[in-house]
N, C-alpha and C positions, 0 to 999 in steps of 0.2 A: 704547717702552723702549729702554734703548743694548742692543747686540750684547753676548754674553757672559753675565756675571751667572749662570755655571753654573759646576760643578766639573768635572771630568774627570779620567783616568786613561788611559795608555799604557804599552805593555808595554817600551817602549825609549826612552832617552833620551840626546841630544837628538832630539825628533821632526826630520822631512825640513821644511827651511825655507831661504830663498833670502835670502845676507848682502846688503845693500844699505846704501850708505854713503850718509850725509850729510854732506855737505862745510859748513866754517863759514867766514863768509864777514866784510870789514872793515865790512859793515853791522851785522853782528849777527843775519845769518838764516842758519839752517839751509836745505840747498836740496841736489837728488840731481845736480849738476851739479859737479865743482870751478872754483872760484875761480881765475882767471886769474891777478891779479895779489894781491902779497903786500903783507901789511901785518900790524900788530902792534898787540895791546893789553897794557896795564901795570896793576897795582895793587900796593900796597903790604898785607905781609902782615905783622899784629905777632901773636907768641904768646900776649901778654898780651891779647888780644882777638880771640879767635878768632867764627868763625860759628858760632852755636850749633845745637845739631841739632836739629830738627823735625821728630817723627815718625820712619819709618822703620823697621830691623831695630834694634830694640834690644828689650834684657833687664832695664833696669834703668830703663826712663824710659818716659815715652810713646810707643807704636809705632804703624806703620801709616800710610797715606794721607793725611799731613795737607796743609795749606794752606803752601807756602814762600813767598808773596809779601813777607813781613814781613822775610824775612831777605838775598832776592832786590834788598832797597832798599840794602843796603849797599853801598860802593865799594869792598870787596874781593871783589865778585861778580863774575862776565861773566856775561852774559846772550847766548845764541842760539837763536832762536824760527824756526818753519817755519812755511811759508804754511797757512792754515785747511786739514783736510781734506777732499776732494772725496766721500771715501768713508770707510769704516770699514777702521782698520788694523791688523791683528793681529801682535804681538810677541810669540812665544814661542820663548824660548831665552835663552843668554847674549848679554851684550851687554857691547861693547866700544867704550871711544875712544879713539882714537891720534892724542897731541899733539904739537908742536913747542912746546918750552918753554924759559925760561931763566929763570936766578935770581943774585942779589948775594948770594947767603950760601953756605957750605962745604956747607951741606946743608940741603934743604926737603922739605915735601910737595905734591904737587899732587892737589885733590878733584873728582870729576863727578857730578853728579846729572841724572838724565832724568827731566821732571815732563810730566804731561799737563794744559794749560792748557785750562780751558772754555771755551765763548764769554761767559761773564760776568765770565772775569779770574783764577777759582782757577785755582792751579797746585799739581798734588797730585802729589805724589811718588811716586813709581814704584822707582828702584833707584839706589843710588850705589855710589862705589867711591873708593879711596886709593890712589896711588902716592908710595912714599918715594923722593926723586930717585937717592941713591948706589946702589938698590937697582935700577935699569930695568934691567938685564941679567938680576937673580934674584936673589932672596933669599938666594942663597950667592955672590954673587959682587957685591959694593959696590965702587961706583968712585970715585975721588977727582973730585971736581964741582969746574969751572972757573969763576969769576964771569964771566957774562957768555955762556958757550958754549951753542951751541941743541942741545938734546936731543930726542929723539923717545922719546917714552912710551907704555905701552899701560896702562892702567887698567883694573881688570877690575871692572866693577859687578854682578857676578852674573846670575843668572837670571828671569825671569818670563813669566807667562802674560798680555798686557795687551790690551785691542782701544780703540785710541785711536777714537773714536766721528767722526761726521760733522762738519764744522763747527768741530772740533778743531787743536789746535795742540801739535806738539811742542818740548821745551825743553831748552836743555840748559845746565847752571851748574856755571862751574869757578872753583875758587877754591883757598885750601890750607890749608883748615881744617873739620872736622865733629863740633865738641868738644860731650858728652862720648864722642859713636859713635867719635872719632876721636880720640888721645891728639895735642893739638898739639903740632907738630915745634917745636923750642927754635930753629933755624936753625942751631946753632953746630957740628955734625958731632962733637960729641961722642958718646961711647959711654957717660960715666959718669950713669947716671938719675937719682941724688942730686942733680947739678948745676941751681940753681936760674938758671943764667944766661942767657939769651934776647936775640936780635936781631932787628930788625926786617927783611925782605927785600924787596928790590924785583923783584918778577914779572914777565913777561914772556910772553904764548902769540900765536904766529904762526900764521896762518892764507893760505890762496891761494898757490898759483905752487908756489915750490919747497918751502914749507908746508902739506901739507896734510892738516891738523885736519880730525879727522873723527869720527865716532861710525856705529857697525857693528851693525845691526839684525837680528836674525833673524826676515824677513819670513814667514809663513804665507797662502799666497793661496787666497781662496774656493773650494771645492771640492775641495782638496787631502785628504792622507789624514789631517789632523787631525779631520776632521769626522766621519772615523772612531773618532775616541776614544770609551770608556766614560762616557756621563754619569751623575755618581753621584747618587744622590736626597740 
């Protein structure tokens, strides 16, 4: 049986953990060591053809840990996958993705989704998040976006308590839409929500070297205080 599979409670949140960075590399791998060489990935985001939401944290649609393989095949989704785990890995706490990106549009979104890849190939949704580029310095501090300029962004994927089992892999999927969970950004930079105008955006994600794009995971070591949590019936 897989480890975990139980409800637990703690008096305080977040629980003690160690923040571990998994870096994105030019060959589509997530690894613990930073990549020395810089490289870039690109795709085109069309607001009229957004990546569809499949499971996850939804109120008005099917929710939960759905398999993401179908949407991962799209040309506007970038995938970064770890090597198979030799031992179970517990991730408990808030997860963030720090990315270096650019766009051709006056404004756009970047999304990140963490999945658990099973040995049979299933890619199961864990958490996801989105960042509107002009608000990358804060919700109350919109900035003008310059076409082609590289920005460092911090995407909040929310919190989880998940154990990635032995022989599983971690995967980070990066795109610019996840609809209808997040309303597609029209890429125009307009504040007029009534406008139907949209434009396509040429997106780039930079990794390695001077652009250490990465995901930051709160890792709970075996034998730590998490094992003193109260197990709920």
